C-alpha positions as CSV (number, residue, x, y, z in Angstrom):
1,X,44.4,178.6,-30.5
2,X,47.8,177.1,-30.1
3,X,48.6,176.0,-26.5
4,X,51.0,178.9,-25.3
5,X,53.3,176.3,-23.6
6,X,54.2,175.4,-27.1
7,X,55.4,178.9,-28.0
8,X,59.3,178.2,-27.4
9,X,59.0,175.2,-30.1
10,X,57.3,177.5,-32.6
11,X,59.8,180.2,-32.2
12,X,62.0,180.6,-35.5
13,X,65.0,178.5,-35.4
14,X,67.0,181.7,-35.7
15,X,66.1,182.3,-31.9
16,X,68.7,180.0,-31.0
17,X,72.1,180.9,-30.1
18,X,74.5,180.9,-33.0
19,X,71.8,180.0,-35.6
20,X,71.5,182.7,-38.2
21,X,69.5,182.7,-41.7
22,X,72.2,181.0,-43.5
23,X,72.6,178.1,-40.9
24,X,68.8,177.9,-40.7
25,X,68.7,177.5,-44.7
26,X,71.2,174.6,-44.3
27,X,69.1,173.0,-41.5
28,X,65.8,173.0,-43.5
29,X,67.6,170.5,-45.8
30,X,67.8,167.7,-43.2
31,X,64.7,168.3,-41.0
32,X,62.3,165.5,-41.9
33,X,58.7,166.3,-43.1
34,X,57.7,169.1,-45.3
35,X,58.5,172.4,-43.8
36,X,58.2,174.3,-47.4
37,X,56.5,177.6,-47.2
38,X,57.3,178.4,-43.7
39,X,59.8,179.4,-41.5
40,X,62.0,176.7,-39.7
41,X,60.9,176.4,-36.1
42,X,62.9,175.2,-33.0
43,X,60.6,172.3,-32.6
44,X,61.6,171.1,-36.1
45,X,65.1,170.2,-34.8
46,X,63.8,167.8,-32.1
47,X,62.8,165.5,-35.0
48,X,66.2,165.3,-36.7
49,X,67.1,161.9,-35.2
50,X,70.5,160.2,-35.7
51,X,70.6,157.6,-38.2
52,X,73.6,155.5,-36.4
53,X,76.1,155.8,-33.7
54,X,79.9,156.1,-33.2
55,X,81.0,153.8,-30.4
56,X,83.6,155.3,-28.4
57,X,83.8,152.9,-25.6
58,X,86.9,151.0,-27.0
59,X,89.9,152.1,-24.9
60,X,92.7,149.5,-25.8
61,X,95.7,151.8,-25.2
62,X,98.0,152.9,-27.9
63,X,99.9,149.9,-28.7
64,X,96.8,147.7,-29.0
65,X,94.7,150.0,-31.3
66,X,93.8,148.3,-34.6
67,X,94.3,150.3,-37.7
68,X,91.2,152.4,-38.7
69,X,89.3,151.6,-35.7
70,X,87.4,154.5,-33.4
71,X,89.2,154.4,-30.2
72,X,89.4,156.5,-27.1
73,X,92.7,157.0,-25.4
74,X,93.9,158.4,-21.9
75,X,96.9,160.4,-22.8
76,X,99.8,162.4,-21.2
77,X,100.6,165.4,-23.3
78,X,104.5,165.2,-24.0
79,X,105.9,167.8,-26.5
80,X,104.5,170.1,-29.4
81,X,106.0,170.1,-32.9
82,X,104.5,173.2,-34.3
83,X,104.4,173.5,-38.4
84,X,107.7,175.4,-39.6
85,X,107.1,179.0,-40.7
86,X,105.8,179.6,-44.2
87,X,105.3,175.6,-44.8
88,X,101.5,175.2,-44.1
89,X,101.5,171.7,-45.9
90,X,103.5,170.3,-42.9
91,X,101.1,169.5,-40.2
92,X,101.5,170.5,-36.6
93,X,102.0,167.5,-34.3
94,X,101.6,166.9,-30.6
95,X,103.3,163.8,-29.1
96,X,101.5,162.2,-26.3
97,X,101.9,158.8,-24.4
98,X,100.5,156.2,-22.1
99,X,101.8,153.3,-20.5
100,X,101.9,151.1,-23.7
101,X,103.5,153.6,-26.3
102,X,103.5,157.0,-27.9
103,X,101.2,158.6,-30.5
104,X,101.3,161.7,-33.0
105,X,98.0,163.8,-32.7
106,X,98.2,165.5,-36.1
107,X,96.7,168.6,-37.1
108,X,96.7,170.6,-40.6
109,X,95.9,174.4,-40.6
110,X,95.5,174.4,-36.9
111,X,96.0,177.6,-34.6
112,X,99.0,176.8,-32.1
113,X,97.2,178.9,-29.5
114,X,94.3,176.9,-29.5
115,X,96.5,173.4,-29.7
116,X,98.5,174.6,-26.7
117,X,95.5,175.6,-24.5
118,X,93.6,172.0,-25.6
119,X,96.6,170.0,-25.3
120,X,99.0,171.7,-22.5
121,X,102.3,169.9,-22.3
122,X,102.3,167.7,-19.2
123,X,98.4,167.6,-19.1
124,X,96.2,164.5,-18.8
125,X,93.5,164.4,-21.5
126,X,91.1,162.0,-23.3
127,X,91.4,161.8,-27.0
128,X,88.7,160.1,-29.4
129,X,89.3,159.4,-33.0
130,X,90.4,157.1,-35.8
131,X,93.7,155.2,-35.3
132,X,96.3,155.2,-38.2
133,X,99.7,153.6,-38.3
134,X,102.5,154.7,-40.5
135,X,105.6,152.6,-40.4
136,X,105.0,151.1,-37.0
137,X,104.0,154.7,-35.5
138,X,100.8,155.3,-34.1
139,X,99.1,158.5,-35.3
140,X,95.6,160.2,-34.9
141,X,94.6,163.1,-37.4
142,X,92.2,165.7,-36.3
143,X,90.9,163.8,-33.2
144,X,87.0,164.3,-33.0
145,X,87.3,164.9,-29.2
146,X,89.7,166.3,-26.8
147,X,88.7,166.8,-23.1
148,X,90.6,167.1,-19.9
149,X,90.9,163.9,-18.1
150,X,88.7,165.4,-15.2
151,X,86.1,166.0,-17.4
152,X,85.8,162.6,-19.0
153,X,82.0,162.4,-18.4
154,X,81.5,165.1,-21.1
155,X,82.9,162.7,-23.8
156,X,80.0,160.8,-25.6
157,X,80.8,157.2,-25.3
158,X,77.9,156.5,-27.8
159,X,78.0,159.5,-30.4
160,X,74.8,159.8,-32.3
161,X,75.4,160.4,-36.1
162,X,72.7,162.9,-37.7
163,X,72.2,163.5,-41.3
164,X,74.2,166.5,-42.7
165,X,74.3,168.7,-45.7
166,X,77.1,170.4,-47.4
167,X,78.3,173.3,-45.3
168,X,76.7,171.8,-41.7
169,X,79.2,170.3,-39.3
170,X,78.1,167.8,-36.9
171,X,79.3,170.1,-34.1
172,X,77.1,172.8,-35.1
173,X,74.0,170.6,-35.7
174,X,74.6,169.1,-32.2
175,X,74.9,172.4,-30.4
176,X,71.3,173.4,-32.2
177,X,69.7,170.3,-31.3
178,X,70.7,170.5,-27.7
179,X,69.2,174.1,-27.5
180,X,65.8,172.9,-29.1
181,X,65.6,170.1,-26.3
182,X,66.4,172.7,-23.6
183,X,63.2,174.6,-24.9
184,X,61.1,171.6,-24.7
185,X,58.3,172.5,-21.8
186,X,56.8,169.9,-19.6
187,X,54.0,168.5,-21.9
188,X,51.0,167.0,-20.4
189,X,50.6,163.1,-21.3
190,X,48.2,162.5,-24.2
191,X,48.5,158.7,-24.4
192,X,46.8,156.1,-22.3
193,X,49.0,155.3,-19.4
194,X,47.9,151.4,-19.4
195,X,48.9,151.5,-23.0
196,X,52.5,152.7,-22.5
197,X,53.0,150.7,-19.6
198,X,52.0,147.7,-21.4
199,X,54.4,148.5,-24.4
200,X,57.3,149.8,-21.9
201,X,57.1,153.2,-23.6
202,X,58.5,156.2,-21.5
203,X,57.3,159.8,-21.6
204,X,57.6,161.7,-24.8
205,X,60.6,163.9,-23.5
206,X,62.4,160.9,-22.1
207,X,62.2,159.3,-25.5
208,X,63.5,162.3,-27.2
209,X,66.4,162.7,-24.9
210,X,67.3,159.1,-25.0
211,X,67.4,159.2,-29.0
212,X,69.6,162.2,-29.1
213,X,71.9,160.9,-26.1
214,X,72.0,157.2,-26.5
215,X,73.2,155.0,-23.4
216,X,73.6,151.6,-25.4
217,X,74.0,151.0,-29.1
218,X,70.2,149.5,-29.5
219,X,69.1,153.1,-28.6
220,X,69.8,154.1,-32.3
221,X,67.4,151.2,-33.7
222,X,63.8,152.1,-34.8
223,X,62.8,149.0,-32.8
224,X,63.7,150.3,-29.3
225,X,60.9,151.5,-26.9
226,X,62.1,155.4,-27.0
227,X,61.6,155.3,-30.8
228,X,58.4,153.4,-30.7
229,X,57.0,155.7,-28.5
230,X,57.7,158.6,-30.7
231,X,56.6,156.7,-33.8
232,X,53.1,156.0,-31.9
233,X,52.8,159.6,-31.0
234,X,53.0,160.4,-34.9
235,X,50.5,157.9,-36.0
236,X,48.2,158.8,-33.5
237,X,48.4,162.6,-34.6
238,X,48.0,161.5,-38.3
239,X,45.1,159.2,-37.6
240,X,43.2,161.9,-35.5
241,X,43.9,164.3,-38.3
242,X,42.3,161.9,-40.9
243,X,39.7,161.0,-38.7
244,X,38.5,164.7,-38.1
245,X,38.9,165.4,-41.9
246,X,36.6,162.4,-42.3
247,X,34.1,163.7,-39.6
248,X,34.3,167.2,-41.2
249,X,33.4,165.7,-44.7
250,X,31.0,163.4,-43.5
251,X,29.2,166.7,-41.7
252,X,29.0,168.5,-44.8
253,X,25.3,167.9,-46.0
254,X,25.3,165.3,-48.5
255,X,22.5,164.1,-50.5
256,X,21.0,160.7,-51.5
257,X,21.8,160.0,-55.2
258,X,19.2,156.9,-55.8
259,X,19.0,156.0,-59.3
260,X,16.6,153.7,-61.1
261,X,19.2,151.8,-63.4
262,X,17.9,153.0,-66.5
263,X,21.5,154.4,-67.7
264,X,23.4,151.8,-65.8
265,X,21.6,149.1,-67.9
266,X,22.3,150.7,-71.3
267,X,25.9,151.1,-70.5
268,X,26.3,147.4,-69.3
269,X,24.7,146.3,-72.5
270,X,27.3,148.4,-74.5
271,X,30.3,146.8,-72.7
272,X,32.1,144.0,-74.7
273,X,32.7,142.0,-71.7
274,X,31.1,141.1,-68.3
275,X,32.2,142.7,-65.1
276,X,34.5,140.6,-62.6
277,X,33.2,139.7,-59.2
278,X,35.6,142.5,-57.5
279,X,33.8,145.2,-60.0
280,X,30.3,144.1,-59.2
281,X,31.2,144.3,-55.4
282,X,32.7,147.7,-55.8
283,X,29.7,149.0,-58.0
284,X,27.5,147.6,-55.0
285,X,29.5,149.4,-52.4
286,X,29.4,152.7,-54.3
287,X,25.8,152.5,-55.2
288,X,25.0,152.0,-51.4
289,X,27.1,155.1,-50.7
290,X,25.5,157.1,-53.1
291,X,22.1,156.3,-51.8
292,X,22.7,157.6,-48.2
293,X,22.3,160.9,-47.2
294,X,26.1,161.2,-46.0
295,X,28.6,162.0,-48.4
296,X,30.6,159.2,-50.0
297,X,34.1,159.5,-49.7
298,X,35.9,156.2,-51.0
299,X,39.0,155.2,-52.3
300,X,38.9,152.4,-55.2
301,X,42.2,150.5,-55.4
302,X,42.7,148.6,-58.7
303,X,45.9,147.0,-60.1
304,X,47.0,148.0,-63.6
305,X,44.0,146.8,-65.9
306,X,41.7,145.8,-63.3
307,X,38.7,148.0,-64.6
308,X,38.5,150.8,-62.3
309,X,37.2,153.3,-65.1
310,X,34.3,151.3,-65.7
311,X,33.3,151.0,-62.0
312,X,33.6,154.8,-62.1
313,X,31.3,155.1,-65.1
314,X,28.7,153.2,-63.6
315,X,28.9,155.4,-60.7
316,X,28.5,158.3,-62.8
317,X,25.6,156.9,-64.7
318,X,23.8,156.4,-61.0
319,X,24.3,160.1,-60.4
320,X,23.1,161.0,-63.8
321,X,20.0,158.7,-63.0
322,X,19.5,161.0,-60.2
323,X,19.8,164.3,-62.0
324,X,23.3,165.1,-61.2
325,X,26.6,166.0,-63.1
326,X,29.7,164.1,-62.6
327,X,33.4,165.4,-63.1
328,X,36.2,162.7,-63.5
329,X,39.6,164.4,-63.0
330,X,42.9,163.1,-64.2
331,X,46.4,163.9,-63.4
332,X,47.7,164.5,-67.0
333,X,46.0,165.6,-70.3
334,X,46.8,162.4,-72.0
335,X,45.1,160.5,-69.6
336,X,41.9,162.4,-69.4
337,X,41.6,162.4,-73.2
338,X,41.9,158.6,-73.0
339,X,39.1,158.5,-70.3
340,X,37.1,160.6,-72.5
341,X,37.8,158.1,-75.5
342,X,36.6,155.3,-73.2
343,X,33.7,157.0,-71.7
344,X,32.0,159.2,-74.6
345,X,30.9,156.1,-76.8
346,X,29.4,154.2,-73.6
347,X,27.8,157.6,-72.5
348,X,26.3,158.1,-75.9
349,X,24.9,154.5,-76.0
350,X,22.8,155.2,-72.7
351,X,21.7,158.8,-74.1
352,X,24.0,160.8,-71.8
353,X,26.7,163.5,-73.0
354,X,30.3,163.7,-72.2
355,X,32.7,166.7,-72.5
356,X,36.5,167.1,-72.1
357,X,38.2,170.1,-70.5
358,X,42.1,170.5,-70.1
359,X,44.4,173.4,-70.5
360,X,44.3,172.7,-74.5
361,X,40.8,173.9,-74.8
362,X,41.0,177.5,-75.7
363,X,38.9,180.5,-77.0
364,X,35.4,180.0,-78.1
365,X,35.6,176.3,-77.8
366,X,36.5,176.7,-74.3
367,X,33.7,179.1,-73.7
368,X,31.2,176.7,-75.4
369,X,32.1,173.8,-73.1
370,X,32.0,176.0,-69.9
371,X,28.4,177.1,-71.0
372,X,27.4,173.5,-71.6
373,X,28.8,172.4,-68.3
374,X,27.0,175.4,-66.5
375,X,23.6,174.7,-68.1
376,X,23.6,171.0,-67.3
377,X,23.7,169.9,-71.0
378,X,26.8,167.9,-70.2
379,X,26.3,164.8,-67.6
380,X,30.1,163.8,-67.6
381,X,32.8,166.1,-67.4
382,X,36.4,164.7,-67.8
383,X,39.4,166.8,-67.3
384,X,42.6,167.8,-65.6
385,X,43.0,170.4,-62.7
386,X,41.6,172.6,-65.1
387,X,37.9,171.3,-63.9
388,X,38.5,173.1,-60.6
389,X,39.4,176.6,-61.9
390,X,37.2,179.2,-60.8
391,X,35.9,179.7,-64.3
392,X,34.3,176.4,-64.3
393,X,30.7,176.6,-62.8
394,X,28.9,173.3,-62.6
395,X,25.0,173.1,-63.1
396,X,24.9,170.4,-60.4
397,X,27.8,168.6,-59.4
398,X,26.9,165.4,-57.7
399,X,29.8,163.2,-58.0
400,X,33.7,164.0,-58.1
401,X,35.8,161.1,-59.6
402,X,39.7,161.6,-58.8
403,X,42.1,159.4,-60.9
404,X,45.6,158.5,-59.4
405,X,44.8,159.9,-56.0
406,X,48.3,159.6,-54.7
407,X,49.0,162.9,-56.6
408,X,46.4,164.8,-54.6
409,X,46.6,165.1,-50.7
410,X,43.7,165.4,-47.9
411,X,43.6,169.3,-48.2
412,X,43.2,169.1,-52.0
413,X,40.3,166.8,-51.3
414,X,38.7,169.1,-49.1
415,X,39.2,172.0,-51.9
416,X,37.4,169.8,-54.4
417,X,34.2,169.6,-52.3
418,X,33.6,173.4,-52.8
419,X,32.8,172.9,-56.5
420,X,29.2,171.5,-55.9
421,X,26.9,171.1,-52.9
422,X,29.1,168.8,-51.0
423,X,29.5,166.4,-53.9
424,X,30.1,162.6,-53.4
425,X,33.8,161.7,-53.9
426,X,35.3,158.4,-55.6
427,X,39.1,158.4,-55.8
428,X,41.0,155.8,-57.9
429,X,44.4,154.9,-57.9
430,X,46.4,152.2,-59.9
431,X,49.4,152.3,-57.8
432,X,48.7,149.4,-55.5
433,X,49.2,150.8,-51.9
434,X,50.2,148.6,-49.2
435,X,47.2,148.5,-46.4
436,X,49.7,150.2,-43.9
437,X,50.0,153.1,-46.1
438,X,46.2,153.1,-47.0
439,X,45.7,153.5,-43.4
440,X,48.2,156.6,-43.1
441,X,47.4,158.3,-46.0
442,X,43.9,157.5,-46.9
443,X,42.4,156.7,-43.4
444,X,39.7,159.5,-44.1
445,X,38.2,157.0,-46.8
446,X,36.2,154.1,-47.3
447,X,38.3,151.5,-49.2
448,X,37.4,149.3,-52.3
449,X,39.8,146.9,-53.8
450,X,39.8,145.3,-57.4
451,X,42.3,142.3,-57.3
452,X,41.1,140.4,-60.4
453,X,42.1,141.3,-64.1
454,X,39.3,141.5,-66.6
455,X,38.4,137.9,-68.2
456,X,40.7,137.1,-71.2
457,X,43.7,138.9,-69.9
458,X,46.9,136.5,-70.5
459,X,49.7,136.6,-67.9
460,X,52.5,138.6,-68.9
461,X,56.0,136.6,-69.2
462,X,58.8,138.7,-67.7
463,X,62.3,138.1,-68.5
464,X,65.5,139.7,-67.5
465,X,68.2,140.5,-70.0
466,X,71.9,142.0,-69.7
467,X,72.7,144.9,-71.8
468,X,75.3,142.9,-73.4
469,X,72.5,141.1,-75.3
470,X,71.2,144.0,-76.7
471,X,71.8,142.9,-80.3
472,X,69.8,139.9,-79.5
473,X,67.1,141.8,-78.4
474,X,67.1,144.0,-81.5
475,X,66.8,140.8,-83.8
476,X,63.8,139.5,-81.8
477,X,62.1,143.1,-81.9
478,X,62.6,142.7,-85.7
479,X,60.9,139.3,-85.8
480,X,58.1,140.4,-83.5
481,X,57.4,143.6,-85.6
482,X,57.6,141.4,-88.7
483,X,54.6,139.3,-87.2
484,X,52.5,142.5,-86.6
485,X,53.2,142.9,-82.9
486,X,53.6,146.5,-81.3
487,X,56.5,147.1,-79.0
488,X,57.1,149.9,-76.1
489,X,60.8,150.7,-75.3
490,X,61.1,152.6,-72.2
491,X,64.4,154.8,-71.3
492,X,65.1,156.3,-67.9
493,X,66.3,159.7,-69.7
494,X,64.9,162.2,-72.3
495,X,68.2,163.0,-73.5
496,X,71.9,162.4,-73.0
497,X,73.3,163.4,-69.8
498,X,77.0,163.8,-68.7
499,X,76.2,162.9,-64.9
500,X,74.4,159.5,-65.8
501,X,76.1,156.7,-68.4
502,X,72.5,155.8,-69.4
503,X,71.0,155.5,-73.0
504,X,68.4,158.1,-73.5
505,X,65.2,157.9,-75.2
506,X,66.3,160.4,-78.0
507,X,69.7,158.3,-78.5
508,X,67.6,154.7,-78.6
509,X,65.1,156.3,-80.9
510,X,67.8,157.3,-83.5
511,X,69.6,153.8,-83.2
512,X,66.4,151.9,-83.5
513,X,65.1,154.5,-86.5
514,X,68.3,153.3,-88.3
515,X,67.0,149.8,-88.0
516,X,63.5,149.9,-88.4
517,X,62.9,153.2,-90.2
518,X,59.6,154.9,-90.1
519,X,58.1,152.2,-87.8
520,X,59.9,153.7,-84.9
521,X,58.0,156.5,-83.0
522,X,59.0,158.8,-79.9
523,X,57.1,160.3,-77.0
524,X,58.4,162.0,-73.8
525,X,57.7,164.3,-71.1
526,X,59.5,167.4,-72.8
527,X,57.3,167.2,-75.8
528,X,54.3,169.6,-76.1
529,X,50.8,167.9,-75.5
530,X,49.8,168.0,-79.2
531,X,53.0,166.2,-80.2
532,X,52.6,163.3,-77.4
533,X,49.2,163.0,-78.4
534,X,50.1,162.5,-82.1
535,X,52.8,160.2,-81.3
536,X,50.4,157.9,-79.1
537,X,47.5,158.2,-81.7
538,X,50.1,157.0,-84.6
539,X,51.2,154.1,-82.4
540,X,47.5,153.3,-81.5
541,X,46.7,153.2,-85.2
542,X,49.6,151.1,-86.2
543,X,51.3,153.8,-88.2
544,X,54.3,153.2,-86.0
545,X,54.8,149.6,-84.3
546,X,57.6,150.7,-82.0
547,X,57.2,153.2,-79.6
548,X,60.3,154.8,-77.7
549,X,59.6,156.6,-74.6
550,X,60.0,157.6,-71.1
551,X,57.9,157.0,-68.1
552,X,55.2,159.2,-69.6
553,X,53.6,156.0,-71.0
554,X,53.1,154.9,-67.4
555,X,49.9,156.8,-66.5
556,X,47.6,154.7,-68.1
557,X,47.8,154.8,-71.9
558,X,45.8,152.1,-73.5
559,X,47.0,150.3,-76.5
560,X,45.3,147.0,-76.2
561,X,47.3,145.1,-79.0
562,X,50.9,146.4,-77.7
563,X,52.2,142.9,-76.6
564,X,56.0,143.8,-75.6
565,X,57.7,146.4,-73.5
566,X,61.3,146.6,-73.0
567,X,62.4,148.4,-70.1
568,X,66.2,149.7,-70.7
569,X,68.3,150.1,-67.4
570,X,65.4,148.4,-65.4
571,X,67.8,148.6,-62.4
572,X,67.3,152.3,-62.3
573,X,63.6,152.2,-61.7
574,X,61.5,151.6,-58.5
575,X,59.3,148.3,-58.4
576,X,56.0,150.4,-58.5
577,X,57.0,151.8,-61.6
578,X,58.4,148.9,-63.3
579,X,54.9,147.2,-62.4
580,X,53.2,150.3,-63.8
581,X,55.1,150.0,-66.9
582,X,54.6,146.3,-67.5
583,X,50.9,147.1,-67.2
584,X,50.9,148.8,-70.6
585,X,50.8,145.4,-72.1
586,X,49.0,142.6,-71.5
587,X,45.6,144.5,-72.1
588,X,44.3,142.6,-74.7
589,X,43.7,138.5,-75.5
590,X,47.3,138.1,-76.7
591,X,49.9,136.7,-74.7
592,X,52.6,139.4,-73.8
593,X,56.0,139.9,-72.5
594,X,58.2,142.2,-70.7
595,X,61.9,142.4,-71.0
596,X,64.1,143.9,-68.3
597,X,67.2,145.1,-69.8
598,X,69.6,145.8,-67.0
599,X,73.5,147.0,-66.8
600,X,75.5,145.0,-64.3
601,X,76.8,144.6,-61.7
602,X,73.4,145.0,-59.6
603,X,73.3,145.9,-56.0
604,X,71.2,144.0,-53.9
605,X,68.1,146.1,-53.8
606,X,68.2,146.2,-57.6
607,X,68.6,142.3,-57.7
608,X,65.7,141.9,-55.4
609,X,63.7,144.2,-57.4
610,X,64.2,142.3,-60.7
611,X,63.6,138.9,-58.9
612,X,59.9,140.2,-57.6
613,X,59.0,141.3,-61.0
614,X,59.9,137.7,-62.3
615,X,58.1,136.2,-59.6
616,X,54.4,137.8,-59.6
617,X,52.2,140.1,-61.2
618,X,50.2,140.9,-58.3
619,X,50.4,144.7,-57.7
620,X,49.5,144.3,-54.0
621,X,52.6,141.9,-53.5
622,X,54.7,144.1,-55.4
623,X,53.7,147.1,-53.2
624,X,54.4,145.3,-49.9
625,X,57.9,144.4,-51.3
626,X,58.5,147.7,-52.7
627,X,57.7,149.1,-49.0
628,X,60.4,147.0,-47.4
629,X,62.7,147.7,-50.0
630,X,62.4,151.9,-50.1
631,X,60.2,152.7,-47.1
632,X,57.2,154.6,-47.0
633,X,58.5,158.2,-48.2
634,X,59.8,157.1,-51.6
635,X,56.6,155.0,-52.2
636,X,54.2,157.8,-52.6
637,X,56.4,160.9,-53.5
638,X,55.4,162.4,-50.3
639,X,57.2,165.7,-50.8
640,X,55.3,166.1,-54.3
641,X,52.1,164.7,-53.2
642,X,50.8,166.4,-50.2
643,X,50.4,162.9,-48.4
644,X,51.9,162.8,-45.0
645,X,55.6,161.7,-44.9
646,X,56.4,160.8,-41.4
647,X,59.1,162.4,-39.2
648,X,59.8,159.8,-37.0
649,X,57.9,156.6,-37.9
650,X,59.2,154.0,-40.0
651,X,56.3,152.4,-41.6
652,X,57.9,149.3,-42.7
653,X,59.1,148.6,-38.9
654,X,56.2,150.2,-37.2
655,X,53.1,148.8,-38.8
656,X,51.6,147.3,-35.7
657,X,51.6,150.6,-33.9
658,X,49.7,152.1,-36.9
659,X,47.0,149.7,-36.4
660,X,46.8,150.7,-32.6
661,X,46.7,154.4,-33.5
662,X,43.8,154.0,-35.9
663,X,41.6,152.0,-33.2
664,X,42.8,154.5,-30.4
665,X,42.0,157.5,-32.6
666,X,38.5,156.2,-33.3
667,X,38.2,155.5,-29.6
668,X,38.9,158.8,-28.8
669,X,36.7,160.7,-31.0
670,X,33.6,158.4,-30.2
671,X,34.1,159.5,-26.6
672,X,35.1,163.2,-27.0
673,X,34.5,164.2,-30.7
674,X,35.7,167.9,-30.0
675,X,38.9,167.0,-28.1
676,X,37.6,168.8,-24.9
677,X,38.4,166.6,-22.0
678,X,41.7,166.9,-20.3
679,X,43.3,164.2,-22.6
680,X,41.5,165.9,-25.5
681,X,43.4,169.2,-24.7
682,X,46.6,167.1,-24.6
683,X,45.9,165.5,-27.9
684,X,45.5,168.9,-29.3
685,X,49.0,169.8,-28.2
686,X,50.0,166.5,-29.9
687,X,48.5,167.7,-33.2
688,X,50.5,171.0,-33.0
689,X,53.7,168.9,-32.3
690,X,53.4,166.9,-35.2
691,X,52.1,169.7,-37.8
692,X,48.6,168.6,-37.8
693,X,47.3,172.1,-37.4
694,X,44.8,171.8,-40.1
695,X,42.9,169.2,-37.8
696,X,42.8,171.5,-35.1
697,X,41.6,174.2,-37.4
698,X,38.7,171.8,-38.5
699,X,37.9,171.4,-34.8
700,X,37.7,175.3,-34.3
701,X,35.5,175.3,-37.3
702,X,33.1,173.0,-36.0
């Protein structure tokens, strides 16, 4: 049960004065974290932190105030000049002065009664706002603050600036956040006091209060001790949550899947290459996991082309040797069918059977496949999310393999286990994930990394080219096609857009078709699945040799003799996506090239992205650079994936705290696995505060 002292924070935000449903909808657009599917709560507002400060400490006097500067002036109100009747476009001016000169405080569409009350003639006031000068005369249009001189202490000298959305004013947001802070109850301390003292971290409530009411400019930076305290709280909540999920998964009655190697030996013999050292290590780790009675939950990270599928296949062979079925789930139909095309002949060489099941299989064909799966006649089942529909019954599912793990979150991992008798789980990603993100998003897993490319793969030459040289590129493409090479040409849009001045895939397809005729194919995400498959088949078979497409080709399509990829408007893509796209070439023994076609002028971030792409092919180095440039929220697409995006923590700034939180979570649960001690009870409060209710439910479920 949620501690009752948290009730004020779990009340709907509409319980606050002045907050109705319309304002609640606006607020939900700016609160960090995923609040979809539930009402916005008072506590959500606590974590809407300012992103910068307005410094109002500059008090130079009227005559010394520079143009455009934010200043605070202590003034005596002189005279009012209201707008003439019927002339609303003429502003209302209030003239005021100090010992250095006179200023016009200028207001448009203002109520005279309000101005007379705020700025009484002869009154002493503090005003703060942006200074303007017209023909040597000082002016301030709509001052941000006007307070009586005797209430100077109510004027925020350092004003926090919050994220906003259309229709939401800073004043309304500040008032709502202030009410949320007032409702914050006195909470028990869940952190180790010695750790807090060593790191100069204040109590939770004090940290929140200081970030919302900064006293020095440094209070707005993520490096300050107040922000670091909250970041550590959030990391600890996340690490505890993952550790509890891991414990729950491990507690599920696993079973050993010990094999004798008979199928594995035949598959290895059918492979046209030997495994790399990294692949062999991963296979050994996975086999050791499978032989244990506890469930395996392992993440296999491998860069593009590192050979993850073969490692997964050998794991599936080991499960088959133990008499169990394996399921491989891919995020898209095109990738599922590619896995099937790779796996089916190798399975056949070992005397095993494979089937593919996606949304495309219908009617009697689908019924036949479902019957084969249920009877146990199929050893390897490859498909999309369709595999985990209720109609799919496995005979004996022993191993689940999930490709592109970042598309599925912790709770999906738990749901998948319901399909068998607590099957072992191997999850794979070709998105190189920085170590810090592995800790935060996949801390409930053991991790294997493939860092080498298979033998014989050539390095990919990467060049940048301005759009002005498009004609040269087309001529070079003509030469490459005449030599029998295959080329991808990637565009950022499917069709022309009025909002974005970018070349679409459809436009580029038409222009290149005029040059190269039927040699050009087209594939994009709005095509029907059968059309996409046909476009890829024609390209793979050589019926087309230049494939124009969008990022739909990113997800693992394998054409080993494609040697050139052109990425148009490369400045529009993130580093990880550029790296994934580049990995479509260089998959055979031929030398390959990647052309990053860009439209200048380039900003600092875009320039750095293209530099990194030229400097390295190492996906893990690229991922670390991407984390620095974009932050964790964008890197995994957390809103879409179910992966935890952070409310307070900045993973690119607070990495050291994540490491400490992981160690602390392990220590806590080793001593108090059910969180029943006084500190454990306080930690349950922390889990609720940071939206980790699922972990608390796992505790209650035992």
